[in-house]
C-alpha positions in Angstrom: -1.7 -37.6 4.6 -4.7 -37.6 2.3 -4.1 -36.2 -1.2 -7.4 -37.1 -3.0 -7.3 -35.2 -6.4 -11.0 -34.8 -7.1 -11.4 -31.0 -6.8 -10.6 -28.7 -9.7 -7.8 -26.1 -9.4 -8.7 -23.6 -6.8 -7.5 -20.5 -8.7 -7.4 -19.9 -12.4 -4.6 -17.4 -13.2 -5.3 -15.1 -16.0 -2.7 -13.2 -18.0 -2.6 -10.3 -15.5 -2.4 -12.5 -12.4 1.0 -12.6 -10.7 1.8 -16.3 -10.1 3.3 -16.9 -6.7 6.7 -18.8 -6.5 6.9 -21.6 -4.0 9.6 -23.8 -2.6 9.1 -27.2 -0.8 11.5 -28.3 1.9 11.3 -31.8 3.5 13.8 -34.6 4.0 11.2 -37.2 3.2 10.6 -37.5 -0.6 7.0 -38.8 0.0 6.2 -35.7 2.0 7.6 -33.4 -0.7 5.6 -35.2 -3.3 2.4 -34.8 -1.2 2.9 -31.0 -0.9 3.7 -30.8 -4.6 0.5 -32.6 -5.7 -1.6 -30.3 -3.7 0.2 -27.1 -4.9 -0.1 -28.2 -8.5 -3.8 -28.0 -8.2 -3.5 -24.2 -7.8 -2.7 -22.7 -11.2 -1.7 -19.5 -9.4 1.4 -21.2 -8.0 4.8 -22.0 -9.6 6.9 -24.5 -7.8 10.4 -23.2 -8.3 12.4 -25.7 -6.3 12.5 -28.6 -3.7 15.1 -29.2 -1.0 15.8 -32.1 1.3 17.7 -30.2 3.9 18.0 -26.9 5.7 21.3 -25.7 4.3 20.2 -26.6 0.8 16.9 -24.8 1.4 18.6 -21.6 2.6 20.7 -21.4 -0.5 17.7 -22.1 -2.7 15.6 -19.4 -1.0 18.4 -16.9 -1.4 18.8 -17.8 -5.1 15.2 -18.2 -6.2 13.6 -15.6 -3.9 10.2 -17.4 -3.6 7.1 -15.8 -2.3 6.3 -18.7 0.0 7.9 -21.9 1.4 6.5 -25.1 2.9 9.2 -26.0 5.4 9.8 -29.1 7.5 11.2 -28.5 10.9 13.3 -31.5 11.8 15.9 -32.4 9.2 19.4 -33.8 9.4 22.2 -31.3 9.8 20.2 -28.1 9.6 16.6 -27.8 10.7 13.9 -25.4 9.4 14.6 -22.7 12.0 18.3 -22.7 11.2 17.5 -22.5 7.5 15.5 -19.3 8.1 18.2 -17.8 10.3 20.7 -18.3 7.4 18.2 -16.5 5.0 17.5 -13.6 7.5 14.2 -12.1 8.3 14.4 -9.4 5.6 14.7 -11.9 2.8 12.4 -14.6 4.3 9.3 -15.5 2.3 6.0 -16.4 3.8 6.5 -19.6 5.7 4.2 -22.5 6.4 5.8 -25.1 8.6 4.9 -28.7 7.9 5.9 -31.2 10.6 4.8 -34.2 12.6 5.8 -32.6 15.9 3.6 -30.1 17.7 6.2 -28.9 20.2 7.7 -26.4 17.8 4.5 -24.5 17.2 5.3 -21.6 19.6 8.8 -21.1 18.1 7.3 -21.2 14.7 5.1 -18.2 15.4 7.9 -16.4 17.1 9.6 -16.3 13.7 6.3 -15.1 12.1 5.3 -18.3 10.4 2.0 -18.0 8.5 0.8 -21.4 9.6 1.8 -24.7 11.2 0.7 -27.8 9.5 0.7 -31.0 11.5 1.1 -34.3 9.6 -1.1 -36.0 8.7 -3.3 -33.2 7.4 -6.2 -33.3 5.0 -6.8 -31.3 1.8 -9.1 -28.8 3.5 -6.4 -28.0 6.2 -3.7 -27.6 3.5 -6.0 -25.3 1.5 -6.5 -23.1 4.5 -2.8 -22.9 5.2 -2.1 -22.1 1.5 -4.8 -19.3 1.5 -3.2 -17.8 4.6 0.2 -17.8 2.9 -1.2 -16.2 -0.3 -2.9 -13.5 1.8 0.3 -12.8 3.6 2.2 -12.6 0.2 -0.4 -10.2 -1.2 -0.2 -8.0 2.0 3.6 -7.8 1.7 3.3 -6.9 -2.0 0.8 -4.1 -1.2 3.0 -2.8 1.6 6.0 -2.8 -0.7 4.1 -0.9 -3.4 2.8 1.6 -0.9 6.3 2.2 0.4 7.7 2.8 -3.0 4.8 5.2 -3.9 5.4 7.1 -0.7 9.1 7.4 -1.4 8.4 8.5 -4.9 5.8 11.1 -3.8 8.2 12.4 -1.1 10.9 12.8 -3.8 8.7 14.6 -6.2 7.3 16.9 -3.6 10.3 17.6 -1.4 13.4 17.5 -3.6 15.7 19.4 -1.3 18.4 19.6 -4.0 16.1 21.6 -6.3 17.1 25.3 -6.1 14.4 27.9 -5.2 12.7 29.7 -8.2 10.8 33.0 -8.3 7.3 32.7 -6.9 5.6 33.5 -10.2 7.4 30.5 -11.8 6.9 28.1 -8.8 3.1 28.2 -8.8 2.2 24.5 -9.2 0.4 23.5 -12.4 0.2 20.0 -11.1 -0.3 18.8 -7.5 0.9 15.3 -6.7 -1.4 13.6 -4.2 -1.1 10.0 -2.8 -4.5 8.4 -2.1 -5.5 4.8 -1.6 -2.1 3.6 -2.6 -2.0 5.6 -5.9 -0.5 8.9 -6.9 -2.8 11.4 -8.5 -1.5 14.2 -10.7 -4.1 16.8 -10.1 -4.4 19.8 -12.5 -4.8 23.1 -10.7 -8.0 23.9 -12.5 -9.5 20.6 -11.4 -9.3 21.5 -7.7 -12.5 22.9 -6.2 -11.2 23.8 -2.7 -8.7 22.7 -0.1 -9.0 22.4 3.6 -6.6 21.6 6.5 -7.3 18.4 8.3 -4.8 17.8 11.1 -1.3 17.3 9.5 -2.9 16.8 6.1 -4.4 18.9 3.3 -7.7 17.6 1.9 -8.2 18.4 -1.8 -11.8 18.4 -3.0 -12.0 17.5 -6.7 -15.3 16.9 -8.4 -16.9 15.3 -5.4 -13.9 13.2 -4.4 -11.4 14.0 -1.7 -7.6 13.3 -1.6 -5.3 13.7 1.4 -1.7 14.9 1.2 0.7 15.5 4.1 1.5 19.2 3.9 1.1 22.4 5.8 -1.3 25.1 4.7 1.4 27.8 4.7 3.8 25.7 2.5 1.0 24.7 0.1 -0.2 28.3 -0.3 3.2 29.3 -1.6 3.1 26.6 -4.2 -0.4 27.6 -5.6 -1.0 30.2 -8.2 -2.4 33.3 -6.4 -4.2 34.2 -9.6 -6.2 31.0 -9.3 -6.4 30.3 -5.6 -7.4 32.5 -2.7 -7.3 31.8 1.0 -10.5 32.6 2.8 -9.9 31.1 6.2 -6.8 29.9 8.2 -7.8 26.3 7.1 -9.4 26.9 3.7 -8.3 27.7 0.2 -10.7 27.9 -2.7 -10.3 27.9 -6.5 -11.4 31.4 -7.6 -13.2 29.9 -10.6 -15.5 28.0 -8.3 -16.7 31.1 -6.4 -20.4 31.7 -7.0 -21.4 34.3 -4.5 -20.9 35.8 -1.0 -23.8 35.3 1.3 -24.3 37.3 4.6 -24.0 35.0 7.6 -24.2 36.7 11.0 -22.6 39.6 12.9 -21.2 41.0 9.7 -19.6 37.7 8.6 -20.0 36.2 5.1 -20.1 32.7 3.7 -18.5 31.8 0.4 -20.8 29.8 -1.8 -19.3 27.6 -4.5 -20.9 26.6 -7.8 -21.7 23.1 -6.5 -23.5 24.6 -3.4 -20.6 24.1 -1.0 -20.8 26.7 1.8 -17.6 27.8 3.4 -16.8 30.3 6.1 -15.1 33.6 5.2 -12.9 34.5 8.1 -12.7 38.2 9.1 -8.9 38.2 8.7 -9.3 37.4 5.0 -12.0 40.0 4.1 -9.4 42.2 2.5 -8.3 39.5 0.1 -11.9 39.0 -1.2 -12.3 42.7 -1.4 -9.2 43.0 -3.5 -10.4 40.3 -5.8 -13.8 42.0 -6.2 -12.1 45.3 -7.1 -10.0 43.6 -9.7 -13.1 42.1 -11.2 -15.0 45.4 -11.5 
């Protein structure tokens, strides 16, 4: 195995960078030392433990909860696969197998290993395996954050234990919308218009769009009727954004917003607009 230490560290971890925790498992001290030397070149990695056997490795992984592990396959008493089975798939970190035997490769990928390093390997091959492991860790972290955000949003929007309140008190002053992995707290007055898009509602806010899984009927009951008006079965507009009504065809009208957006006014909703106009006169 070549471990020439000429290149600078491949990642400089700033204060806001989450350092990844790694464990090295191999029954050969020289092999562990080689992996350690290569990992120490990456300042984004913390080596939190080394193990010389599978049973010891399983306990260490359960205790330290590392992000990734470099794991030998053939070890006395308990091999790498048995170690992972003791940990369980739910608690298993990103795994790079490091071994001198190629016959275990298929089984390695059956347990969702990130990579399979054959000894002897060079620095470039190790760096590629490490990058794959880091990418997998970042993906898992992003999935975990998205899952927590989704659960939080569902709780905030659909708290079934919350008793119903009178409609004039239930009009939403804030709309919680999950978009690109973030939760936006939209003020009602910020919303320009809303349209149905499949099983989602699309909120148009200052040139940007945010999607929320909701039905038009349910959303309409949550919006302040003094601020929002439905002009089509799939469209709700902020009354303050209305600029004019423009004749379209066959007695139909288009609703023109202040930013120039042109929306269709459905026949079934003419009465609502008429009522609004009468209230304004």
